[in-house]
C-alpha positions in Angstrom: 29.0 4.5 37.2 26.0 2.9 38.6 25.1 -0.6 37.4 21.9 -1.3 35.5 19.2 -3.1 37.2 19.4 -6.7 37.0 15.5 -6.9 36.1 14.4 -4.0 33.4 12.0 -1.7 35.1 8.5 -2.1 34.0 7.3 0.5 31.4 4.3 2.6 31.9 2.1 0.8 29.5 2.6 -2.7 28.9 2.2 -2.8 25.1 1.9 -6.7 25.0 -0.9 -6.8 27.6 -2.8 -3.8 25.7 -2.2 -5.9 22.6 -4.0 -8.5 24.0 -6.6 -6.5 25.4 -7.3 -4.9 21.6 -6.9 -8.3 19.5 -3.8 -6.5 18.1 -6.1 -4.0 16.3 -4.2 -0.7 16.1 -7.1 1.5 15.7 -8.9 -0.2 18.9 -5.8 0.5 20.7 -5.6 4.1 19.9 -9.2 4.5 20.8 -8.9 2.7 24.2 -5.6 4.9 25.2 -7.7 8.1 24.3 -10.7 7.0 26.3 -8.1 6.0 29.1 -6.6 9.8 29.2 -9.6 11.5 29.0 -11.6 9.3 31.5 -8.5 9.1 33.9 -8.2 13.1 33.9 -11.8 13.4 34.7 -11.5 11.0 37.7 -8.6 12.8 39.1 -10.1 15.9 39.0 -13.1 14.3 40.8 -10.6 12.7 43.3 -8.9 16.2 44.1 -12.5 17.1 45.7 -12.2 13.9 47.9 -16.0 13.4 47.5 -18.1 10.5 49.4 -17.7 8.4 46.5 -13.8 8.5 46.3 -13.1 5.1 46.9 -15.5 4.0 44.0 -13.8 6.7 41.9 -10.3 5.0 42.9 -11.6 1.5 42.1 -12.6 2.5 38.5 -9.3 3.9 37.8 -7.8 1.2 38.9 -9.9 -1.0 36.5 -9.3 1.1 33.6 -5.6 1.2 34.1 -5.5 -2.6 34.4 -7.3 -3.0 31.0 -4.8 -1.0 29.0 -1.8 -2.4 30.8 -0.9 0.8 33.0 -0.2 -1.3 36.0 1.6 1.2 38.3 -1.4 3.8 37.8 -3.4 0.5 39.1 -1.2 0.0 41.8 -1.3 3.5 43.2 -5.1 3.7 42.7 -5.5 0.6 44.9 -3.2 2.3 47.4 -5.3 5.3 47.5 -8.2 2.9 47.9 -6.5 1.7 51.0 -5.8 5.0 52.3 -9.2 6.2 51.9 -10.6 2.8 54.1 -7.9 3.6 56.8 -8.4 7.3 56.4 -4.7 8.2 56.2 -2.1 9.2 53.8 -4.4 10.4 51.6 -2.2 13.2 50.3 0.8 10.8 49.5 -1.5 8.5 47.9 -2.9 11.0 45.8 0.2 12.4 44.8 1.8 9.1 43.9 -1.2 8.1 41.9 -0.9 11.3 39.9 2.7 10.7 39.5 2.0 7.3 38.2 -0.7 8.8 35.8 1.2 11.4 34.5 4.0 8.8 33.5 1.5 6.6 32.2 -0.3 9.8 30.0 3.3 10.6 28.6 3.9 7.1 27.3 0.4 7.2 25.8 0.8 10.5 24.1 4.2 9.1 22.7 2.2 6.0 21.5 -0.3 8.0 19.9 2.1 10.2 18.2 3.7 7.3 16.6 0.3 6.0 15.3 
């Protein structure tokens, strides 16, 4: 039987960070999370086409993710920015971003259902 990790894995959404950013207002928290899901879906659809402004789109997604505490999404968006700049590993970087976003979106769905 595998041993549990010594340090727990970070959750897809840092709820303490989210609470700080929304001043502990549950309604604002729900609104911000809902907006993030909508915005991130749109940004990922745009990124899939790799337009000329892909780095700016990834940067926007990174900032939005950091604001709500979706730090894995933010890290993956940062990695994509680097891949775009260096013009390599774009497929891998996009897939990693989508995976992180899928995980965050599932966590957000759970949060919104409980509210």
